[in-house]
TISEMAR-757075 format. One record per residue (C-alpha): residue number from 1; z, y, x; residue in one letter. Coordinates in steps of 0.05 Angstrom, whole numbers, plus 32768, in hexadecimal, padded with zeros to 4 digits. Each point is the difference from the previous one (the first is absolute). Layout:
# TISEMAR-757075
[r NUM [Z Y X] "A"]
...
This chain:
# TISEMAR-757075
[r 1 [8003 7FFB 8000] "X"]
[r 2 [8015 803A 803C] "X"]
[r 3 [7FB8 7FE4 801F] "X"]
[r 4 [7FD5 801B 7FCE] "X"]
[r 5 [8026 803D 7FF0] "X"]
[r 6 [7FF0 8013 8040] "X"]
[r 7 [7FB4 7FE7 8005] "X"]
[r 8 [8000 8034 7FBE] "X"]
[r 9 [801F 8032 801A] "X"]
[r 10 [7FD3 7FFB 8044] "X"]
[r 11 [7FC7 7FFF 7FD5] "X"]
[r 12 [8016 8044 7FDD] "X"]
[r 13 [800E 8025 8049] "X"]
[r 14 [7FB6 7FF3 8018] "X"]
[r 15 [7FE6 8023 7FBD] "X"]
[r 16 [8031 803D 800E] "X"]
[r 17 [7FDB 8037 802E] "X"]
[r 18 [803B 800C 8034] "X"]
[r 19 [7FF9 804D 801E] "X"]
[r 20 [801D 800B 803A] "X"]
[r 21 [8045 801C 800D] "X"]
[r 22 [8001 8044 7FFF] "X"]
[r 23 [800F 8026 804A] "X"]
[r 24 [8009 8041 800E] "X"]
[r 25 [7FE4 801F 8045] "X"]
[r 26 [800C 8044 8012] "X"]
[r 27 [7FC4 800B 8026] "X"]
[r 28 [7FD5 7FDA 7FDD] "X"]
[r 29 [8015 8013 7FBA] "X"]
[r 30 [7FFE 7FDA 7FBB] "X"]
[r 31 [7FE6 7FB6 8012] "X"]
[r 32 [8007 7FE6 7FBC] "X"]
[r 33 [7FBC 7FEA 7FDB] "X"]
[r 34 [8030 7FF7 7FBD] "X"]
[r 35 [8011 8047 7FF9] "X"]
[r 36 [7FC7 8039 7FEC] "X"]
[r 37 [8009 8048 800B] "X"]
[r 38 [7FCF 8021 7FD4] "X"]
[r 39 [7FF2 804E 800E] "X"]
[r 40 [801B 802F 7FC9] "X"]
[r 41 [7FD5 8005 7FCE] "X"]
[r 42 [7FCD 8031 7FF4] "X"]
[r 43 [800A 8035 7FE1] "X"]
[r 44 [7FDE 8006 7FB3] "X"]
[r 45 [7FB6 801E 800F] "X"]
[r 46 [8003 8010 7FAE] "X"]
[r 47 [7FBD 7FED 7FCE] "X"]
[r 48 [7FCA 7FDE 8026] "X"]
[r 49 [7FC5 7FF3 7FD6] "X"]
[r 50 [7FD2 7FC2 8003] "X"]
[r 51 [7FBA 7FEF 7FF2] "X"]
[r 52 [7FEE 7FCE 7FD4] "X"]
[r 53 [7FB6 7FEC 8007] "X"]
[r 54 [7FE4 7FDE 7FBC] "X"]
[r 55 [7FC4 7FD1 8008] "X"]
[r 56 [7FE8 7FE0 7FC2] "X"]
[r 57 [7FC1 7FD7 7FF3] "X"]
[r 58 [7FC7 8002 7FCF] "X"]
[r 59 [8020 7FF8 7FB6] "X"]
[r 60 [804C 800A 801C] "X"]
[r 61 [8025 8032 7FEF] "X"]
[r 62 [8038 8027 8034] "X"]
[r 63 [802E 7FE6 7FDC] "X"]
[r 64 [802A 803B 7FED] "X"]
[r 65 [8017 8036 7FCA] "X"]
[r 66 [800B 804B 8013] "X"]
[r 67 [8027 802C 7FCD] "X"]
[r 68 [8023 804B 8007] "X"]
[r 69 [8043 8008 800D] "X"]
[r 70 [800D 803E 7FD1] "X"]
[r 71 [8045 8010 801E] "X"]
[r 72 [7FE7 8008 8047] "X"]
[r 73 [7FB5 8004 7FFA] "X"]
[r 74 [7FFB 7FC7 802C] "X"]
[r 75 [7FC4 7FC5 7FF9] "X"]
[r 76 [802D 7FBF 7FFA] "X"]
[r 77 [7FD3 7FAF 8011] "X"]
[r 78 [8026 7FDC 7FC4] "X"]
[r 79 [7FE8 7FBB 7FF1] "X"]
[r 80 [7FED 7FE6 803B] "X"]
[r 81 [7FDE 7FB5 7FF6] "X"]
[r 82 [8015 7FC7 8026] "X"]
[r 83 [7FC2 7FE6 803C] "X"]
[r 84 [7FE3 8043 7FE8] "X"]
[r 85 [7FD9 8032 803A] "X"]
[r 86 [803B 8025 7FEF] "X"]
[r 87 [802E 7FD2 8012] "X"]
[r 88 [7FE3 7FE6 8036] "X"]
[r 89 [7FFF 8047 801B] "X"]
[r 90 [8048 8008 7FFE] "X"]
[r 91 [8001 8037 7FCA] "X"]
[r 92 [8047 7FF6 7FD4] "X"]
[r 93 [8010 8015 7FBC] "X"]
[r 94 [8021 8048 7FFC] "X"]
[r 95 [7FD1 8011 803F] "X"]
[r 96 [7FED 804D 7FFE] "X"]
[r 97 [7FB9 8014 8018] "X"]
[r 98 [7FF5 8036 8029] "X"]
[r 99 [7FBA 7FFA 8012] "X"]
[r 100 [7FC5 7FD7 7FE9] "X"]
[r 101 [7FC3 7FF0 802B] "X"]
[r 102 [801E 8032 8036] "X"]
[r 103 [8003 8037 7FD3] "X"]
[r 104 [8045 8022 7FE7] "X"]
[r 105 [800A 7FF6 7FB4] "X"]
[r 106 [8036 8036 7FFC] "X"]
[r 107 [7FDB 8034 7FDC] "X"]
[r 108 [7FD6 7FCE 7FDB] "X"]
[r 109 [8001 7FF5 7FB6] "X"]
[r 110 [8011 7FB3 7FE9] "X"]
[r 111 [7FAF 7FF9 7FE0] "X"]
[r 112 [7FEA 801C 804C] "X"]
[r 113 [8028 7FC3 8025] "X"]
[r 114 [7FEA 7FCC 7FD2] "X"]
[r 115 [7FBA 8011 7FFF] "X"]
[r 116 [8005 8005 8055] "X"]
[r 117 [801E 7FB7 7FFB] "X"]
[r 118 [7FC6 7FE8 7FC9] "X"]
[r 119 [7FC9 801A 8029] "X"]
[r 120 [8016 7FDC 8043] "X"]
[r 121 [7FD5 7FC5 8004] "X"]
[r 122 [8028 7FBF 8020] "X"]
[r 123 [802E 8024 8027] "X"]
[r 124 [8040 8037 7FF1] "X"]
[r 125 [8024 8019 802F] "X"]
[r 126 [8049 8017 7FE7] "X"]
[r 127 [8035 8027 802A] "X"]
[r 128 [803E 7FEB 7FD8] "X"]
[r 129 [804B 8017 8004] "X"]
[r 130 [803A 7FD0 7FE1] "X"]
[r 131 [8025 8015 7FC0] "X"]
[r 132 [803A 800D 802F] "X"]
[r 133 [7FE4 8027 803A] "X"]
[r 134 [7FD5 8028 7FD4] "X"]
[r 135 [8046 8018 7FDF] "X"]
[r 136 [801C 8004 8042] "X"]
[r 137 [7FC1 8030 801A] "X"]
[r 138 [8007 8027 7FC3] "X"]
[r 139 [8044 8007 7FFF] "X"]
[r 140 [7FFD 801E 8048] "X"]
[r 141 [7FCB 8031 7FF1] "X"]
[r 142 [7FCE 7FDB 802F] "X"]
[r 143 [7FBF 8019 7FF9] "X"]
[r 144 [7FD4 7FC4 7FE3] "X"]
[r 145 [7FBD 800D 8021] "X"]
[r 146 [8022 8010 804C] "X"]
[r 147 [801F 7FBE 7FF9] "X"]
[r 148 [7FC5 7FD1 7FEC] "X"]
[r 149 [7FD5 8030 8039] "X"]
[r 150 [8039 7FE9 802F] "X"]
[r 151 [7FFC 7FB6 7FF3] "X"]
[r 152 [7FB5 800B 8013] "X"]
[r 153 [8002 802E 803F] "X"]
[r 154 [7FE7 8047 7FFE] "X"]
[r 155 [7FBD 7FE9 8022] "X"]
[r 156 [7FEA 7FC8 7FD2] "X"]
[r 157 [7FC6 802E 7FED] "X"]
[r 158 [7FD8 7FDD 7FBE] "X"]
[r 159 [7FB9 7FDC 8007] "X"]
[r 160 [7FCA 8022 7FE7] "X"]
[r 161 [7FC1 7FED 7FCB] "X"]
[r 162 [7FCE 8030 8018] "X"]
[r 163 [7FB8 8003 7FE3] "X"]
[r 164 [7FCD 8016 8030] "X"]
[r 165 [7FC0 8020 7FED] "X"]
[r 166 [7FC0 7FF2 802B] "X"]
[r 167 [7FE4 803A 8022] "X"]
[r 168 [7FAE 8005 800B] "X"]
[r 169 [800C 800C 804F] "X"]
[r 170 [8044 7FEB 8013] "X"]
[r 171 [8002 7FCB 7FD0] "X"]
[r 172 [804E 7FE4 7FEB] "X"]
[r 173 [8011 8031 8044] "X"]
[r 174 [802C 7FC8 8020] "X"]
[r 175 [8002 7FCB 803D] "X"]
[r 176 [801E 7FB8 7FF4] "X"]
[r 177 [8025 7FE9 8040] "X"]
[r 178 [8007 7FBC 8008] "X"]
[r 179 [8054 7FF5 8017] "X"]
[r 180 [7FF6 7FD9 8044] "X"]
[r 181 [801F 7FBA 7FF8] "X"]
[r 182 [800E 800A 7FC0] "X"]
[r 183 [7FD0 7FDD 7FD3] "X"]
[r 184 [7FF6 8021 7FB8] "X"]
[r 185 [8028 8041 8013] "X"]
[r 186 [7FD0 8041 8007] "X"]
[r 187 [801A 8049 800E] "X"]
[r 188 [7FCD 8043 7FE3] "X"]
[r 189 [7FEA 803B 8022] "X"]
[r 190 [7FED 802F 7FD7] "X"]
[r 191 [7FC9 803E 800E] "X"]
[r 192 [8022 803E 7FFC] "X"]
[r 193 [7FF5 8020 7FBD] "X"]
[r 194 [7FD4 7FCF 7FEB] "X"]
[r 195 [8006 7FD3 7FBB] "X"]
[r 196 [802D 7FD5 801F] "X"]
[r 197 [8032 802F 8010] "X"]
[r 198 [7FFF 8027 7FC1] "X"]
[r 199 [800B 7FC3 7FD5] "X"]
[r 200 [8044 7FFB 8028] "X"]
[r 201 [7FE8 7FCB 8033] "X"]
[r 202 [8027 8015 8044] "X"]
[r 203 [7FEA 7FF9 803D] "X"]
[r 204 [8027 7FBF 8019] "X"]
[r 205 [8012 7FE3 7FC4] "X"]
[r 206 [7FF9 7FB1 7FF6] "X"]
[r 207 [7FCE 7FE2 7FD0] "X"]
[r 208 [8024 7FD5 7FCD] "X"]
[r 209 [7FC8 7FF6 7FD2] "X"]
[r 210 [7FC2 801C 7FE7] "X"]
[r 211 [7FDF 7FFA 7FBF] "X"]
[r 212 [8029 7FCD 7FED] "X"]
[r 213 [8003 7FD2 8036] "X"]
[r 214 [8033 7FF0 8030] "X"]
[r 215 [7FE0 8015 804B] "X"]
[r 216 [8034 7FC8 801D] "X"]
[r 217 [7FCB 7FCD 7FF1] "X"]
[r 218 [7FC7 801F 8010] "X"]
[r 219 [7FE0 7FFF 8043] "X"]
[r 220 [7FE3 803F 801E] "X"]
[r 221 [7FBC 7FE7 7FF1] "X"]
[r 222 [8015 7FFA 7FB6] "X"]
[r 223 [8027 803E 7FFB] "X"]
[r 224 [7FC5 8026 8019] "X"]
[r 225 [7FD1 7FE1 7FC8] "X"]
[r 226 [8033 8013 7FCF] "X"]
[r 227 [8000 8043 801A] "X"]
[r 228 [7FA8 800A 7FFF] "X"]
[r 229 [8004 7FDB 7FB7] "X"]
[r 230 [8020 803A 7FEA] "X"]
[r 231 [7FC4 8030 7FF0] "X"]
[r 232 [802D 803A 7FE2] "X"]
[r 233 [804D 7FFC 800F] "X"]
[r 234 [802B 7FD0 800F] "X"]
[r 235 [804F 7FF7 7FF1] "X"]
[r 236 [8035 7FF3 8038] "X"]
[r 237 [8041 7FEE 8002] "X"]
[r 238 [802A 8022 803A] "X"]
[r 239 [803F 800B 8026] "X"]
[r 240 [8017 8022 8039] "X"]
[r 241 [802A 7FE4 8039] "X"]
[r 242 [8044 800F 7FEF] "X"]
[r 243 [7FF6 7FEA 7FB6] "X"]
[r 244 [7FDE 7FBC 8016] "X"]
[r 245 [803E 7FF8 8032] "X"]
[r 246 [8032 8011 7FBA] "X"]
[r 247 [7FE4 7FD5 7FD4] "X"]
[r 248 [7FF9 7FC5 8039] "X"]
[r 249 [8052 8009 8009] "X"]
[r 250 [800A 7FFE 7FBB] "X"]
[r 251 [7FD3 7FC0 7FF7] "X"]
[r 252 [7FD1 8026 7FC7] "X"]
[r 253 [7FB9 7FF0 7FF9] "X"]
[r 254 [7FD1 803C 8004] "X"]
[r 255 [7FDD 8007 7FC1] "X"]
[r 256 [7FE1 8030 7FCE] "X"]
[r 257 [8033 7FFB 7FCD] "X"]
[r 258 [8030 802C 802F] "X"]
[r 259 [7FCC 802A 8018] "X"]
[r 260 [7FF0 8048 7FFC] "X"]
[r 261 [7FC5 8009 7FD7] "X"]
[r 262 [7FD2 803F 8026] "X"]
[r 263 [7FCC 8002 7FC5] "X"]
[r 264 [7FD2 7FC7 7FE8] "X"]
[r 265 [7FAF 7FF9 7FEA] "X"]
[r 266 [8020 7FF8 7FB9] "X"]
[r 267 [8042 8013 7FD9] "X"]
[r 268 [8010 7FEC 7FB8] "X"]
[r 269 [8007 8039 7FC7] "X"]
[r 270 [8032 8008 7FC8] "X"]
[r 271 [7FE4 8016 7FC2] "X"]
[r 272 [802D 8027 7FCF] "X"]
[r 273 [7FE5 7FEB 7FB6] "X"]
[r 274 [801B 801F 7FBD] "X"]
[r 275 [7FE9 7FE1 7FC4] "X"]
[r 276 [7FCD 8024 7FCF] "X"]
[r 277 [7FE6 7FFB 7FB5] "X"]
[r 278 [7FD8 7FC5 8019] "X"]
[r 279 [802D 7FE6 8035] "X"]
[r 280 [7FF7 8000 804E] "X"]
[r 281 [7FB2 7FF8 8002] "X"]
[r 282 [7FF1 7FC1 8027] "X"]
[r 283 [7FFB 7FB6 7FFC] "X"]
[r 284 [8032 7FD2 802D] "X"]
[r 285 [7FDB 7FB7 8010] "X"]
[r 286 [8006 7FCC 8034] "X"]
[r 287 [7FCC 7FEB 8026] "X"]
[r 288 [7FE4 7FD5 8033] "X"]
[r 289 [7FDF 802C 8036] "X"]
[r 290 [7FBE 7FED 8022] "X"]
[r 291 [801A 8024 8046] "X"]
[r 292 [8041 7FDA 8008] "X"]
[r 293 [8001 7FC7 7FCC] "X"]
[r 294 [8042 800C 7FE9] "X"]
[r 295 [8009 801A 7FB8] "X"]
[r 296 [801A 8042 7FFD] "X"]
[r 297 [8023 8031 7FD1] "X"]
[r 298 [7FC0 802F 7FF0] "X"]
[r 299 [8005 804C 7FDB] "X"]
[r 300 [7FC6 8003 7FD6] "X"]
[r 301 [7FD1 801F 7FCA] "X"]
[r 302 [8028 804A 8017] "X"]
[r 303 [7FF6 8037 7FC4] "X"]
[r 304 [7FE3 8039 800F] "X"]
[r 305 [802B 803B 7FFC] "X"]
[r 306 [803F 7FCC 7FF7] "X"]
[r 307 [8044 8000 801D] "X"]
[r 308 [7FE7 7FC8 8024] "X"]
[r 309 [7FCA 802E 8021] "X"]
[r 310 [8029 8038 8004] "X"]
[r 311 [8033 7FE0 802A] "X"]
[r 312 [7FCF 7FEC 8035] "X"]
[r 313 [7FE2 7FBD 7FE6] "X"]
[r 314 [7FC6 7FDA 8011] "X"]
[r 315 [7FDA 7FC8 7FE4] "X"]
[r 316 [8013 7FC7 8029] "X"]
[r 317 [803C 800B 8020] "X"]
[r 318 [8033 7FCF 8014] "X"]
[r 319 [8040 8008 7FD3] "X"]
[r 320 [803D 7FEF 8036] "X"]
[r 321 [8043 801F 7FDD] "X"]
[r 322 [8018 801A 7FC0] "X"]
[r 323 [8030 8033 8007] "X"]
[r 324 [800B 7FE9 803E] "X"]
[r 325 [800A 7FAE 8001] "X"]
[r 326 [7FCB 7FDD 8021] "X"]
[r 327 [7FD8 7FDF 7FD0] "X"]
[r 328 [7FC1 7FE1 8021] "X"]
[r 329 [8021 7FB6 7FFB] "X"]
[r 330 [8016 8001 7FB6] "X"]
[r 331 [7FDB 7FE8 7FC2] "X"]
[r 332 [7FD4 802F 7FDE] "X"]
[r 333 [8023 7FF5 7FC2] "X"]
[r 334 [8043 800E 8029] "X"]
[r 335 [7FDF 804B 8016] "X"]
[r 336 [7FE5 8013 7FBF] "X"]
[r 337 [804F 7FF4 7FE4] "X"]
[r 338 [8015 8032 8030] "X"]
[r 339 [7FD6 8030 7FF2] "X"]
[r 340 [8007 8004 7FB9] "X"]
[r 341 [804C 8000 8011] "X"]
[r 342 [7FFD 8045 8025] "X"]
[r 343 [7FF3 8024 7FBE] "X"]
[r 344 [7FD5 8037 800A] "X"]
[r 345 [7FFF 8014 8045] "X"]
[r 346 [7FE8 7FCB 803C] "X"]
[r 347 [7FF9 8008 8041] "X"]
[r 348 [7FC7 7FC6 8020] "X"]
[r 349 [7FFB 7FFA 8042] "X"]
[r 350 [7FC3 7FE6 801A] "X"]
[r 351 [7FC3 7FFB 803F] "X"]
[r 352 [7FB8 7FFC 8003] "X"]
[r 353 [7FE4 7FBA 800E] "X"]
[r 354 [7FF1 8016 8049] "X"]
[r 355 [8043 8014 8008] "X"]
[r 356 [8015 7FBA 7FEA] "X"]
[r 357 [7FC9 7FE1 802F] "X"]
[r 358 [801D 802F 803C] "X"]
[r 359 [804B 7FE5 7FEF] "X"]
[r 360 [7FF0 7FBD 7FF9] "X"]
[r 361 [7FDB 7FF8 803E] "X"]
[r 362 [8047 801F 8028] "X"]
[r 363 [8027 7FD7 7FDB] "X"]
[r 364 [8031 802E 7FD9] "X"]
[r 365 [8003 801B 7FC1] "X"]
[r 366 [7FE8 8049 7FE5] "X"]
[r 367 [803D 800E 7FEC] "X"]
[r 368 [8027 7FFB 803F] "X"]
[r 369 [7FFC 8048 801C] "X"]
[r 370 [7FE9 801C 7FBC] "X"]
[r 371 [803C 8032 7FE7] "X"]
[r 372 [800C 8008 7FB2] "X"]
[r 373 [8027 803B 7FF9] "X"]
[r 374 [8009 7FF9 7FB5] "X"]
[r 375 [802F 7FC3 7FFC] "X"]
[r 376 [802F 7FE7 7FCA] "X"]
[r 377 [8044 7FF6 8005] "X"]
[r 378 [8009 7FB3 7FF4] "X"]
[r 379 [8047 7FE6 800C] "X"]
[r 380 [7FF7 7FBF 801A] "X"]
[r 381 [7FC1 7FD5 8012] "X"]
[r 382 [7FFB 7FB7 8013] "X"]
[r 383 [7FD0 7FF0 803F] "X"]
[r 384 [7FCB 7FD9 7FE0] "X"]
[r 385 [7FC9 8009 8031] "X"]
[r 386 [7FF4 7FAA 7FFC] "X"]
[r 387 [7FFB 7FF7 7FBD] "X"]
[r 388 [7FD0 8039 7FF6] "X"]
[r 389 [7FD6 7FE5 8034] "X"]
[r 390 [8002 7FB2 7FD9] "X"]
[r 391 [7FE7 801F 7FCA] "X"]
[r 392 [7FCB 8023 8025] "X"]
[r 393 [7FE9 7FB6 801F] "X"]
[r 394 [8001 7FEC 7FB4] "X"]
[r 395 [7FD2 803B 7FED] "X"]
[r 396 [7FD0 7FF2 8038] "X"]
[r 397 [7FFA 7FB0 7FF0] "X"]
[r 398 [7FF4 8018 7FBA] "X"]
[r 399 [7FB6 8009 8014] "X"]
[r 400 [7FF8 8045 7FDC] "X"]
[r 401 [7FAE 8008 7FF3] "X"]
[r 402 [7FE9 8048 801E] "X"]
[r 403 [8001 803C 7FCC] "X"]
[r 404 [802D 7FE0 7FCE] "X"]
[r 405 [8032 8018 7FD9] "X"]
[r 406 [803E 7FED 7FF5] "X"]
[r 407 [8026 8039 7FD3] "X"]
[r 408 [8045 7FFB 7FE0] "X"]
[r 409 [8003 7FD2 7FBF] "X"]
[r 410 [7FF7 8045 7FDF] "X"]
[r 411 [7FC5 8013 801F] "X"]
[r 412 [8019 8040 8013] "X"]
[r 413 [7FDF 802C 802F] "X"]
[r 414 [8022 803C 802A] "X"]
């Protein structure tokens, strides 16, 4: 019995980690490995914003809601869905939004913030503070814009989306220089007072993409072919060296959604219509355009002297938004309903067919850089980009014939 107990005790001791005996040598200091001495905790540096990069796929929503906290006048994240891009990015319920795609929202109304998110495509960048950090910052009188800027660094300049019109003698007015030893990386040199410089390009800028094509995938000869094919103009995404270093440090891709726009060839227009005795004076049709083979919501049969014509509507314009809300991906009947619910006044945002082709080539929404000054004060919005895109897929799959008019059940003409 005693022998069994001794063997059990021996086995138990073998499993125990024995630390060496503590000794103190005044010349060598403390040599006890079991004793850990930590530095004094650093003082609290205050609220630190964090960047959340939400990346969704076709047919997927970002997976969160946004509401306006009327007490603090802040934009609050709510209802973050499990396994969504929002959750994957680190976004939390209660977070307060400081910036959307590198642009501060402190001076924006709720509808404008919503539109920025709805038009950003597949990438969304939110700079946020936790609820308690936000309350701490406001309570301490901190300037939130300065706080956001400090989190990025003073030299963090944004990329620029520059549209260059070709000059008869100077061409685009720039030279593209491959960065030696770095495939797919190119530096720009501009002609003084040339088209590129006037469009906002600076010598030393890094070229990120041209006409919607990332140059990191292009050889120098392929890039030159694209430049030569740009008969009348070219659209470049560029960034300076300081900005590039800042984005690399923050582990952010350089995308058009983060850029400052320096003028593009086509722009969306917002029209304010007031219903007359005979209505608005136009017909909304759903057509499959021959040039794009994509179903679009087309404004047709604009009556002479009608409210639609007076507002600047042209036959063939493509409808993008109703009262500031994007509708390209909605069903025809849903758009008609929105217009009817507007009563005697409605705001329609549209773009020409040529403009739609231009933005489609660039891979961005025509609404991305469009500012609609007259906005509604919606108090809460669920971001449903994904569901709207699923509706768009169903509409495209329906094979609507060119020119077929899809009117509401009452066959109403606006």
